[in-house]
Z-matrix of the N, CA and C atoms (Angstrom, degrees):
N
C 1 1.409
C 2 1.515 1 109.34
N 3 1.259 2 113.90 1 133.86
C 4 1.465 3 120.45 2 -177.01
C 5 1.523 4 109.17 3 -107.88
N 6 1.334 5 114.92 4 130.54
C 7 1.469 6 120.08 5 179.84
C 8 1.522 7 107.73 6 -96.94
N 9 1.283 8 115.17 7 124.69
C 10 1.461 9 118.59 8 176.43
C 11 1.523 10 109.06 9 -91.27
N 12 1.268 11 113.77 10 138.54
C 13 1.458 12 119.27 11 -177.06
C 14 1.517 13 109.09 12 -106.21
N 15 1.300 14 115.95 13 123.03
C 16 1.454 15 120.71 14 177.65
C 17 1.521 16 109.05 15 -88.82
N 18 1.291 17 115.79 16 163.57
C 19 1.472 18 121.96 17 179.40
C 20 1.527 19 108.55 18 -73.77
N 21 1.334 20 117.09 19 100.35
C 22 1.467 21 121.82 20 -175.66
C 23 1.530 22 113.19 21 -112.95
N 24 1.308 23 119.26 22 8.78
C 25 1.476 24 120.61 23 178.63
C 26 1.516 25 109.66 24 -67.00
N 27 1.322 26 115.53 25 134.32
C 28 1.454 27 120.89 26 179.84
C 29 1.530 28 109.46 27 -97.60
N 30 1.315 29 114.61 28 154.06
C 31 1.466 30 119.10 29 175.96
C 32 1.521 31 108.26 30 -71.61
N 33 1.308 32 116.22 31 140.41
C 34 1.451 33 119.25 32 179.88
C 35 1.519 34 110.04 33 -138.14
N 36 1.296 35 115.18 34 156.39
C 37 1.460 36 121.71 35 -180.00
C 38 1.518 37 108.22 36 -93.09
N 39 1.296 38 115.87 37 127.72
C 40 1.457 39 120.30 38 177.01
C 41 1.517 40 108.65 39 -73.64
N 42 1.327 41 118.24 40 126.72
C 43 1.455 42 122.68 41 -174.09
C 44 1.529 43 113.78 42 -83.53
N 45 1.306 44 118.91 43 -32.86
C 46 1.468 45 120.72 44 -175.30
C 47 1.526 46 111.93 45 -63.13
N 48 1.336 47 121.08 46 -48.50
C 49 1.470 48 118.41 47 176.33
C 50 1.521 49 112.96 48 -63.29
N 51 1.332 50 117.32 49 -33.07
C 52 1.462 51 120.58 50 177.98
C 53 1.529 52 110.79 51 -65.59
N 54 1.310 53 116.84 52 -41.91
C 55 1.470 54 121.01 53 178.03
C 56 1.527 55 109.98 54 -65.02
N 57 1.324 56 117.68 55 -40.70
C 58 1.461 57 120.98 56 177.75
C 59 1.526 58 111.55 57 -59.53
N 60 1.309 59 116.44 58 -43.86
C 61 1.467 60 120.29 59 -179.80
C 62 1.524 61 110.44 60 -65.79
N 63 1.324 62 117.74 61 -40.93
C 64 1.464 63 121.15 62 179.47
C 65 1.527 64 110.31 63 -63.66
N 66 1.330 65 118.22 64 -43.79
C 67 1.460 66 120.82 65 177.95
C 68 1.522 67 111.79 66 -64.90
N 69 1.308 68 117.73 67 -38.61
C 70 1.460 69 120.83 68 177.09
C 71 1.525 70 111.01 69 -62.19
N 72 1.325 71 117.01 70 -43.57
C 73 1.459 72 120.44 71 176.67
C 74 1.527 73 111.59 72 -63.96
N 75 1.327 74 117.02 73 -39.04
C 76 1.455 75 121.00 74 178.88
C 77 1.531 76 111.23 75 -63.84
N 78 1.315 77 117.04 76 -46.09
C 79 1.477 78 120.93 77 178.91
C 80 1.518 79 110.35 78 -63.85
N 81 1.319 80 117.89 79 -41.37
C 82 1.465 81 121.14 80 178.19
C 83 1.518 82 110.61 81 -62.28
N 84 1.316 83 117.77 82 -43.31
C 85 1.460 84 121.66 83 177.89
C 86 1.526 85 111.15 84 -61.51
N 87 1.323 86 117.08 85 -42.24
C 88 1.472 87 120.52 86 179.63
C 89 1.523 88 110.49 87 -63.12
N 90 1.329 89 118.55 88 -44.19
C 91 1.463 90 120.91 89 179.74
C 92 1.524 91 111.72 90 -64.15
N 93 1.327 92 117.44 91 -41.63
C 94 1.459 93 119.72 92 178.03
C 95 1.528 94 111.36 93 -65.43
N 96 1.321 95 116.67 94 -39.85
C 97 1.462 96 119.88 95 178.96
C 98 1.526 97 110.95 96 -65.17
N 99 1.322 98 117.31 97 -39.67
C 100 1.465 99 120.54 98 178.87
C 101 1.521 100 111.44 99 -67.55
N 102 1.299 101 117.74 100 -37.68
C 103 1.463 102 119.92 101 -178.69
C 104 1.520 103 111.80 102 -70.74
N 105 1.322 104 117.85 103 -25.03
C 106 1.459 105 120.52 104 -179.96
C 107 1.518 106 111.85 105 -82.46
N 108 1.317 107 119.30 106 -19.46
C 109 1.454 108 121.08 107 -176.75
C 110 1.516 109 113.77 108 -98.90
N 111 1.314 110 119.34 109 -1.67
C 112 1.464 111 121.02 110 -177.49
C 113 1.519 112 110.91 111 -66.70
N 114 1.311 113 118.30 112 -49.38
C 115 1.457 114 121.35 113 -178.10
C 116 1.516 115 108.82 114 -97.89
N 117 1.326 116 116.06 115 93.99
C 118 1.454 117 119.15 116 -176.99
C 119 1.512 118 112.66 117 -102.99
N 120 1.303 119 118.50 118 1.37
C 121 1.454 120 121.26 119 -176.36
C 122 1.512 121 112.43 120 -107.69
N 123 1.306 122 114.34 121 -174.93
C 124 1.454 123 122.06 122 176.73
C 125 1.522 124 107.31 123 -79.64
N 126 1.327 125 119.00 124 131.74
C 127 1.461 126 119.60 125 -178.53
C 128 1.531 127 111.46 126 -70.19
N 129 1.318 128 115.65 127 117.87
C 130 1.458 129 122.06 128 176.12
C 131 1.516 130 108.27 129 -130.98
N 132 1.299 131 115.94 130 156.11
C 133 1.454 132 123.06 131 178.90
C 134 1.521 133 107.66 132 -88.65
N 135 1.352 134 117.35 133 97.32
C 136 1.457 135 122.31 134 -171.22
C 137 1.528 136 112.06 135 -74.92
N 138 1.338 137 117.02 136 147.77
C 139 1.460 138 119.85 137 174.03
C 140 1.525 139 110.44 138 -73.38
N 141 1.328 140 116.29 139 168.11
C 142 1.457 141 122.35 140 -176.32
C 143 1.525 142 109.29 141 -101.35
N 144 1.344 143 116.09 142 138.72
C 145 1.461 144 122.07 143 177.93
C 146 1.516 145 108.55 144 -148.02
N 147 1.323 146 116.56 145 155.69
C 148 1.465 147 120.30 146 177.63
C 149 1.524 148 110.68 147 -110.54
N 150 1.322 149 117.62 148 30.15
C 151 1.471 150 122.52 149 -177.85
C 152 1.518 151 110.79 150 -81.30
N 153 1.322 152 114.99 151 166.36
C 154 1.466 153 121.28 152 178.93
C 155 1.519 154 110.34 153 -73.78
N 156 1.322 155 114.81 154 159.15
C 157 1.455 156 120.30 155 -179.15
C 158 1.516 157 111.71 156 -85.61
N 159 1.320 158 115.51 157 148.80
C 160 1.455 159 123.45 158 175.02
C 161 1.517 160 106.75 159 -121.25
N 162 1.327 161 117.32 160 138.89
C 163 1.467 162 120.42 161 -178.75
C 164 1.512 163 110.43 162 -73.33
N 165 1.342 164 115.25 163 142.17
C 166 1.466 165 122.08 164 -179.03
C 167 1.520 166 110.17 165 -97.60
N 168 1.313 167 118.03 166 80.92
C 169 1.453 168 117.80 167 172.34
C 170 1.512 169 108.22 168 -130.52
N 171 1.299 170 115.81 169 142.32
C 172 1.465 171 122.86 170 -174.11
C 173 1.522 172 111.01 171 56.66
N 174 1.310 173 116.32 172 46.94
C 175 1.461 174 121.49 173 -178.44
C 176 1.526 175 110.92 174 -120.09
N 177 1.323 176 114.53 175 149.01
C 178 1.458 177 121.63 176 169.81
C 179 1.528 178 106.16 177 -112.21
N 180 1.324 179 117.04 178 151.11
C 181 1.461 180 119.86 179 -175.23
C 182 1.527 181 111.68 180 -118.15
N 183 1.322 182 114.39 181 135.67
C 184 1.460 183 121.99 182 172.96
C 185 1.522 184 106.83 183 -116.38
N 186 1.325 185 116.49 184 124.25
C 187 1.461 186 121.42 185 178.85
C 188 1.529 187 108.75 186 -110.53
N 189 1.330 188 115.27 187 138.60
C 190 1.458 189 121.35 188 177.48
C 191 1.523 190 106.95 189 -120.97
N 192 1.323 191 116.16 190 116.35
C 193 1.462 192 120.18 191 179.83
C 194 1.526 193 109.56 192 -81.75
N 195 1.334 194 116.20 193 168.44
C 196 1.465 195 119.30 194 -175.05
C 197 1.525 196 113.38 195 -66.29
N 198 1.331 197 117.81 196 -22.35
C 199 1.461 198 119.89 197 177.45
C 200 1.532 199 112.16 198 -87.62
N 201 1.355 200 117.96 199 3.78
C 202 1.456 201 122.07 200 176.07
C 203 1.518 202 114.74 201 94.83
N 204 1.340 203 118.38 202 -1.36
C 205 1.460 204 120.69 203 178.16
C 206 1.526 205 109.78 204 -65.91
N 207 1.333 206 115.98 205 139.88
C 208 1.462 207 122.13 206 -178.33
C 209 1.519 208 108.76 207 -111.22
N 210 1.337 209 116.17 208 133.36
C 211 1.462 210 122.74 209 177.78
C 212 1.521 211 108.27 210 -125.56
N 213 1.330 212 116.21 211 126.47
C 214 1.460 213 121.57 212 175.71
C 215 1.519 214 107.52 213 -109.99
N 216 1.332 215 116.00 214 114.60
C 217 1.472 216 121.96 215 -175.01
C 218 1.524 217 111.14 216 49.00
N 219 1.326 218 115.83 217 49.01
C 220 1.465 219 126.12 218 176.19
C 221 1.526 220 113.90 219 71.07
N 222 1.316 221 119.06 220 11.36
C 223 1.460 222 122.53 221 178.91
C 224 1.526 223 108.46 222 -111.46
N 225 1.339 224 116.11 223 123.54
C 226 1.455 225 120.81 224 -177.99
C 227 1.530 226 109.98 225 -72.29
N 228 1.355 227 115.14 226 135.76
C 229 1.462 228 119.73 227 178.42
C 230 1.522 229 110.72 228 -157.87
N 231 1.339 230 114.62 229 166.17
C 232 1.469 231 119.55 230 177.46
C 233 1.529 232 109.07 231 -92.28
N 234 1.346 233 116.67 232 177.52
C 235 1.463 234 121.72 233 -174.33
C 236 1.528 235 111.96 234 -64.70
N 237 1.322 236 118.02 235 -39.13
C 238 1.472 237 120.94 236 -178.58
C 239 1.531 238 111.27 237 -66.95
N 240 1.322 239 116.67 238 -42.95
C 241 1.466 240 120.46 239 177.51
C 242 1.519 241 110.29 240 -65.54
N 243 1.328 242 116.22 241 -38.08
C 244 1.463 243 120.45 242 178.05
C 245 1.528 244 110.44 243 -60.80
N 246 1.325 245 117.26 244 -43.84
C 247 1.462 246 120.76 245 179.35
C 248 1.528 247 111.17 246 -60.29
N 249 1.320 248 117.59 247 -46.11
C 250 1.465 249 119.62 248 -179.51
C 251 1.531 250 111.54 249 -65.28
N 252 1.327 251 117.68 250 -38.10
C 253 1.471 252 120.88 251 178.03
C 254 1.523 253 111.32 252 -66.92
N 255 1.345 254 116.82 253 -38.79
C 256 1.462 255 119.96 254 179.49
C 257 1.526 256 111.54 255 -69.40
N 258 1.326 257 117.30 256 -37.70
C 259 1.470 258 120.47 257 176.72
C 260 1.522 259 109.80 258 -62.70
N 261 1.321 260 116.89 259 -44.28
C 262 1.457 261 121.52 260 177.97
C 263 1.531 262 111.23 261 -62.43
N 264 1.326 263 116.67 262 -43.18
C 265 1.457 264 121.43 263 178.87
C 266 1.527 265 110.62 264 -62.63
N 267 1.329 266 116.59 265 -41.71
C 268 1.468 267 120.75 266 -179.01
C 269 1.529 268 110.94 267 -66.85
N 270 1.328 269 118.21 268 -34.12
C 271 1.469 270 121.11 269 176.52
C 272 1.528 271 111.14 270 -67.56
N 273 1.346 272 115.85 271 -43.32
C 274 1.468 273 120.22 272 -177.21
C 275 1.522 274 112.37 273 -74.03
N 276 1.335 275 117.38 274 -44.05
C 277 1.467 276 123.06 275 -177.46
C 278 1.533 277 109.21 276 -130.67
N 279 1.327 278 118.00 277 86.34
C 280 1.462 279 119.99 278 -174.08
C 281 1.532 280 114.75 279 -62.08
N 282 1.312 281 119.46 280 -25.45
C 283 1.463 282 121.47 281 -177.46
C 284 1.516 283 114.55 282 -89.50
N 285 1.314 284 118.23 283 5.20
C 286 1.460 285 121.33 284 -176.74
C 287 1.522 286 110.82 285 -66.84
N 288 1.317 287 115.28 286 139.11
C 289 1.461 288 121.13 287 176.61
C 290 1.524 289 109.09 288 -104.79
N 291 1.310 290 115.39 289 154.93
C 292 1.457 291 122.10 290 -179.15
C 293 1.524 292 108.72 291 -114.22
N 294 1.321 293 115.43 292 134.80
C 295 1.464 294 122.00 293 174.66
C 296 1.524 295 107.03 294 -111.32
N 297 1.322 296 116.32 295 126.26
C 298 1.462 297 120.76 296 178.33
C 299 1.521 298 108.02 297 -105.48
N 300 1.340 299 115.77 298 121.88
C 301 1.459 300 122.89 299 176.14
C 302 1.519 301 107.23 300 -108.51
N 303 1.305 302 116.40 301 95.95
C 304 1.455 303 120.58 302 -179.60
C 305 1.514 304 110.69 303 -99.93
N 306 1.311 305 116.69 304 130.14
C 307 1.461 306 121.14 305 176.88
C 308 1.528 307 108.51 306 -61.47
N 309 1.320 308 116.98 307 141.60
C 310 1.463 309 119.60 308 -177.83
C 311 1.522 310 112.35 309 -65.09
N 312 1.319 311 117.88 310 -19.38
C 313 1.457 312 121.30 311 178.08
C 314 1.527 313 112.17 312 -96.78
N 315 1.336 314 117.30 313 0.57
C 316 1.471 315 121.02 314 176.15
C 317 1.524 316 108.32 315 -70.29
N 318 1.317 317 115.95 316 150.37
C 319 1.466 318 118.75 317 -179.53
C 320 1.524 319 109.75 318 -68.69
N 321 1.307 320 114.39 319 145.76
C 322 1.460 321 121.64 320 178.33
C 323 1.527 322 110.40 321 -58.82
N 324 1.321 323 115.52 322 -36.46
C 325 1.457 324 121.51 323 -179.56
C 326 1.526 325 111.66 324 -62.13
N 327 1.336 326 117.44 325 -40.72
C 328 1.467 327 119.68 326 -178.67
C 329 1.530 328 111.23 327 -68.34
N 330 1.328 329 117.60 328 -35.97
C 331 1.471 330 120.59 329 178.20
C 332 1.523 331 109.99 330 -68.74
N 333 1.338 332 117.25 331 -44.76
C 334 1.464 333 121.05 332 179.12
C 335 1.525 334 110.55 333 -64.46
N 336 1.315 335 117.59 334 -36.48
C 337 1.460 336 121.50 335 177.98
C 338 1.524 337 111.07 336 -62.22
N 339 1.327 338 117.19 337 -41.49
C 340 1.470 339 120.67 338 178.57
C 341 1.529 340 109.89 339 -67.99
N 342 1.328 341 117.83 340 -39.41
C 343 1.464 342 120.67 341 177.62
C 344 1.531 343 109.88 342 -61.63
N 345 1.330 344 116.78 343 -43.32
C 346 1.467 345 120.56 344 177.02
C 347 1.531 346 111.29 345 -61.24
N 348 1.321 347 117.15 346 -40.23
C 349 1.465 348 121.39 347 179.14
C 350 1.526 349 110.64 348 -62.83
N 351 1.324 350 116.79 349 -41.50
C 352 1.463 351 120.69 350 178.31
C 353 1.525 352 109.92 351 -63.47
N 354 1.321 353 117.29 352 -42.86
C 355 1.469 354 120.80 353 179.88
C 356 1.526 355 111.37 354 -67.60
N 357 1.345 356 118.13 355 -36.85
C 358 1.470 357 121.04 356 177.08
C 359 1.519 358 111.56 357 -63.28
N 360 1.323 359 116.63 358 -31.19
C 361 1.468 360 120.86 359 179.41
C 362 1.520 361 111.79 360 -74.85
N 363 1.344 362 117.41 361 -8.61
C 364 1.458 363 121.17 362 178.39
C 365 1.508 364 114.64 363 90.38
N 366 1.319 365 117.81 364 10.34
C 367 1.462 366 121.78 365 -178.93
C 368 1.525 367 108.19 366 -90.50
N 369 1.344 368 115.86 367 125.49
C 370 1.461 369 119.00 368 -177.79
C 371 1.525 370 113.07 369 -101.70
N 372 1.317 371 118.37 370 -22.09
C 373 1.465 372 121.43 371 179.53
C 374 1.517 373 110.23 372 -82.27
N 375 1.324 374 116.60 373 104.91
C 376 1.456 375 121.54 374 -174.84
C 377 1.522 376 109.62 375 -133.91
N 378 1.322 377 116.77 376 132.31
C 379 1.462 378 122.09 377 178.00
C 380 1.515 379 109.15 378 -130.64
N 381 1.338 380 115.46 379 147.46
C 382 1.457 381 121.75 380 175.98
C 383 1.517 382 108.34 381 -107.57
N 384 1.312 383 116.50 382 127.03
C 385 1.460 384 121.92 383 -177.99
C 386 1.526 385 109.30 384 -86.55
N 387 1.327 386 116.66 385 129.66
C 388 1.463 387 122.01 386 -179.86
C 389 1.519 388 109.58 387 -139.27
N 390 1.310 389 115.47 388 173.50
C 391 1.458 390 121.25 389 169.98
C 392 1.521 391 106.97 390 -95.76
N 393 1.338 392 116.64 391 142.91
C 394 1.455 393 120.01 392 179.84
C 395 1.530 394 109.65 393 -78.11
N 396 1.306 395 116.34 394 143.12
C 397 1.459 396 122.34 395 -177.84
C 398 1.523 397 109.13 396 -91.23
N 399 1.326 398 116.64 397 102.03
C 400 1.464 399 122.63 398 178.18
C 401 1.516 400 109.85 399 -117.52
N 402 1.298 401 117.92 400 56.75
C 403 1.463 402 120.08 401 -177.15
C 404 1.517 403 112.35 402 -67.50
N 405 1.349 404 117.05 403 -30.34
C 406 1.466 405 119.74 404 178.73
C 407 1.520 406 111.20 405 -67.25
N 408 1.341 407 116.23 406 -40.67
C 409 1.466 408 119.28 407 -178.38
C 410 1.511 409 112.13 408 -87.12
N 411 1.325 410 117.48 409 -14.21
C 412 1.458 411 120.88 410 177.84
C 413 1.506 412 114.50 411 82.96
N 414 1.329 413 118.54 412 7.74
C 415 1.464 414 120.99 413 -179.18
C 416 1.513 415 109.54 414 -123.24
N 417 1.315 416 116.04 415 143.44
C 418 1.458 417 121.65 416 176.02
C 419 1.508 418 109.44 417 -114.46
N 420 1.314 419 116.82 418 129.57
C 421 1.452 420 121.17 419 -179.15
C 422 1.513 421 109.70 420 -107.88
N 423 1.327 422 116.74 421 133.16
C 424 1.450 423 121.17 422 178.33
C 425 1.510 424 110.79 423 -86.37
N 426 1.314 425 114.82 424 174.45
C 427 1.448 426 123.40 425 174.36
C 428 1.524 427 113.43 426 67.31
N 429 1.310 428 118.18 427 31.43
C 430 1.439 429 121.57 428 171.90
C 431 1.516 430 107.67 429 -89.44
N 432 1.313 431 115.93 430 133.16
C 433 1.457 432 120.39 431 -176.89
C 434 1.509 433 109.94 432 -113.87
N 435 1.303 434 115.65 433 140.31
C 436 1.454 435 121.18 434 174.99
C 437 1.517 436 106.98 435 -110.97
N 438 1.309 437 116.88 436 119.12
C 439 1.456 438 121.86 437 -173.23
C 440 1.521 439 110.13 438 -89.07
N 441 1.311 440 115.18 439 128.53
C 442 1.473 441 122.48 440 176.46
C 443 1.501 442 108.19 441 -131.98
N 444 1.326 443 117.70 442 135.04
C 445 1.467 444 121.28 443 177.47
C 446 1.489 445 110.17 444 -118.19
């Protein structure tokens, strides 16, 4: 007796190309997410400095625009509100450091006023954010911090 075999193969989805596409989408999503989180502060035109870099961990940021507006962690506020927020922050997290991003066209008085406000709040860890001066290499790098205590 002879058994005849009918065409019984079922259609199937190839898994390897599907996995490749999923990984490609995952990598693309990661790159887009990383590119959106790089600039988390208020855009200011930073001054140039050739100081060493300080790592930004456990830091809060104060930005001063050229017209004198003050932003604490991207929230606009006046000097009195800033002082109360910094005092509260210092009570909750005593080791927190402050990074000041002052626009190079901001008045010297407004930057010094913010520094005084930070010191009045009792915070001693203070850094000034600048651009690094690489005139020899022709490139300027942002996010260089100069640490002052």
